[in-house]
C-alpha positions as CSV (number, residue, x, y, z in Angstrom):
1,M,-10.8,0.5,21.1
2,T,-7.7,-1.3,19.3
3,A,-7.4,-2.7,15.6
4,L,-6.7,-5.9,15.0
5,I,-3.8,-5.6,12.1
6,R,-2.7,-8.5,9.7
7,R,-2.0,-9.5,6.4
8,L,-4.9,-11.0,4.5
9,T,-4.1,-14.5,2.9
10,P,-5.5,-16.2,-0.2
11,A,-8.4,-17.1,1.8
12,D,-9.0,-14.0,2.9
13,A,-10.0,-13.1,-0.9
14,H,-13.8,-12.7,0.1
15,I,-12.5,-9.7,2.3
16,A,-10.4,-8.4,-0.4
17,Q,-13.4,-8.3,-2.6
18,R,-15.2,-6.3,0.2
19,I,-12.4,-3.9,0.1
20,V,-12.8,-3.6,-3.5
21,A,-16.3,-2.5,-3.4
22,R,-16.1,-0.5,-0.3
23,F,-13.5,1.7,-0.7
24,H,-13.5,2.1,-4.6
25,R,-16.3,0.9,-5.7
26,G,-14.8,-1.6,-7.8
27,D,-16.0,-5.4,-8.9
28,V,-12.8,-7.4,-8.6
29,P,-13.5,-11.5,-8.9
30,V,-12.6,-13.6,-5.8
31,A,-10.6,-15.8,-8.0
32,Y,-8.3,-12.4,-9.5
33,L,-7.8,-11.5,-5.4
34,G,-6.5,-14.9,-4.1
35,R,-4.4,-14.7,-7.0
36,Y,-3.4,-11.7,-6.1
37,L,-2.6,-12.4,-2.4
38,A,-1.2,-15.7,-3.3
39,N,1.8,-13.6,-4.8
40,P,4.2,-13.7,-2.1
41,T,5.4,-9.9,-3.3
42,N,1.9,-8.5,-2.7
43,Y,1.0,-7.1,0.9
44,L,-2.4,-6.1,2.0
45,F,-3.0,-4.9,5.3
46,V,-6.1,-5.2,7.1
47,A,-7.3,-3.0,9.6
48,E,-10.9,-4.3,11.6
49,L,-12.8,-3.3,14.5
50,D,-14.8,-6.2,15.7
51,G,-14.7,-8.2,12.6
52,A,-15.3,-4.8,10.2
53,V,-12.5,-3.5,8.0
54,V,-12.1,0.0,8.6
55,G,-9.0,0.7,6.9
56,F,-5.7,-1.2,4.9
57,L,-2.6,-1.0,3.1
58,T,-1.3,-2.2,0.0
59,A,2.4,-2.2,-0.4
60,H,4.8,-4.4,-2.8
61,R,7.7,-5.7,-2.6
62,L,10.7,-4.9,-5.2
63,D,13.8,-7.1,-5.7
64,R,17.0,-4.7,-6.7
65,L,19.0,-5.6,-10.1
66,N,21.8,-3.4,-9.2
67,R,22.6,-4.8,-5.6
68,E,21.1,-8.0,-3.7
69,A,18.4,-5.4,-2.1
70,T,14.7,-5.3,-1.4
71,Q,12.3,-2.8,-1.2
72,F,8.7,-2.5,-0.1
73,F,6.6,0.3,-1.9
74,I,3.6,1.4,-0.1
75,Y,1.0,2.0,-2.9
76,E,-2.1,2.5,-0.9
77,I,-3.2,3.4,2.6
78,E,-6.8,4.4,3.3
79,V,-8.8,4.7,6.7
80,D,-12.4,5.1,7.1
81,E,-13.1,8.7,7.8
82,E,-14.8,8.2,11.0
83,F,-11.7,6.4,12.1
84,R,-9.3,8.6,10.9
85,R,-6.7,10.2,14.0
86,Q,-7.2,7.3,16.2
87,G,-3.8,5.5,15.3
88,I,-5.1,3.0,12.9
89,G,-3.4,4.6,9.9
90,S,-0.3,4.4,11.8
91,G,-1.1,1.1,12.7
92,L,-1.0,-0.2,9.3
93,L,2.3,1.5,8.2
94,R,3.9,0.0,11.4
95,A,2.8,-3.4,10.1
96,V,4.4,-3.2,6.7
97,L,6.9,-1.1,8.3
98,E,7.7,-4.5,10.3
99,S,7.7,-7.0,7.6
100,A,10.4,-4.9,5.4
101,R,12.7,-4.5,8.7
102,I,12.0,-8.5,8.7
103,E,13.6,-8.6,5.7
104,G,15.9,-5.7,5.9
105,A,14.5,-3.7,3.0
106,E,14.1,-0.2,3.0
107,V,10.8,1.1,2.4
108,F,9.3,4.2,0.1
109,V,6.1,5.4,-0.8
110,L,4.8,8.6,-2.6
111,T,2.6,11.1,-2.2
112,N,1.9,14.8,-3.2
113,E,3.7,17.7,-1.3
114,S,0.7,19.5,-1.8
115,N,-1.0,16.6,0.0
116,R,-0.1,17.9,3.6
117,P,-1.8,15.5,6.1
118,A,-0.2,12.8,4.3
119,V,3.5,15.0,4.4
120,R,3.2,14.8,8.0
121,F,1.6,11.8,8.7
122,Y,4.5,10.0,6.9
123,E,7.0,12.3,8.6
124,S,5.3,11.6,12.0
125,L,6.8,7.8,11.5
126,G,10.3,8.9,10.4
127,G,9.9,9.2,7.1
128,M,12.1,11.6,5.2
129,V,12.1,13.4,2.1
130,E,15.3,12.0,-0.1
131,T,15.3,14.5,-2.7
132,G,12.4,16.6,-2.7
133,D,12.6,16.8,-7.1
134,D,10.9,13.2,-8.2
135,L,8.7,13.5,-10.4
136,L,6.1,10.3,-11.7
137,F,5.4,9.7,-14.9
138,V,2.8,7.4,-16.0
139,Y,2.3,5.7,-19.1
140,R,-0.9,4.0,-20.2
141,P,-1.1,1.0,-21.8
142,W,-4.2,2.7,-24.4
143,S,-2.0,5.8,-25.2
144,P,0.3,4.7,-28.9
145,L,4.1,5.4,-28.3
146,P,5.9,8.0,-30.3
147,D,7.8,6.9,-33.4
148,S,11.5,6.4,-32.2
149,P,13.6,9.1,-33.4
150,T,16.1,8.2,-36.5
């Protein structure tokens, strides 16, 4: 059985709300999700089997300052455990790669070297590790900024 892969639109905000509830155990207002989906730089692809969402991928289109170029950042990909290893994740990734190809954009995704299944997955679809020494820094909005050096 082949999953239907499609990008959600603002009219699908109720589907996005079900995704948040199911995969993140969260509750986000439909109005917010409608605005999220209306933003042309936000991409939410779903994989559906018989009308039920079994996986999704979120990505964001980023414009570069230093050159006339666009990149896509894959933020998250998730497939129901019972539907893994059936080509659904690959279908979702291919959907965002095709969107990026149409725009002439490069795509990047972050994962951990220790997450071997993810590394193998991204490599299997042509992904390449660019430097191998990238670090991810996170700044929490509730953390105070350090004093400026004098």
